[in-house]
C-alpha angles and dihedrals in degrees: 000000000000117000115246119247119215117219107241092209095066093049089049092052092050093051090049091052092047090050091049090053092051089049090049091051093045092052091048092050091049094051091047090050091051092048090050093049090053091050091050091050091052091047093050090048093051093046092051089050093049096049091045092055091045089051093053087051092055090048089052088049091053089052091050092047093054093042091052091048092053090049090052091051094048097041123093096210148347093286092046089050092053090048092054097051092062089083090059087096087067090060101045116050123225092022138122135188126219112185102305096340111102117186134174139171130221124191138193132168098292110013141043120212116210116191129182123184132180111225112223131195104255119270116110092351141012095219143000120219112234100175134020110170132164112198126184109241093216126059112251110260112192114226108221098165120108119200111211094198 
């Protein structure tokens, strides 16, 4: 029997085909990783903005809480207390008061925080939060593009 000879050309073509397949998968993996990294960066930015505006809202509530307590200590009765709290709009920007409902709005680059509180005559609490709503400033625009390098 004669030994069989393999054709080197077919083996070379198979190796080239396998290498091209690996290169294609590598490029697709790189593209997917880049897309995921951009999504994560966007998510991190959005989360930072959300917590920043929420933190500002909490600081405003602390200011309101201190002011309401000072008004309570300096007022003679319930009517005097509710007269004093009318000047709360001078302390908190973008705010207004309507009877016992006090509302204000805070904004940053991406979000707007709307807070509405009901001011109570001090007993167990100085106020009660009625609305705490974070709303994006821009309309959501879905990105359907996909960059392939």
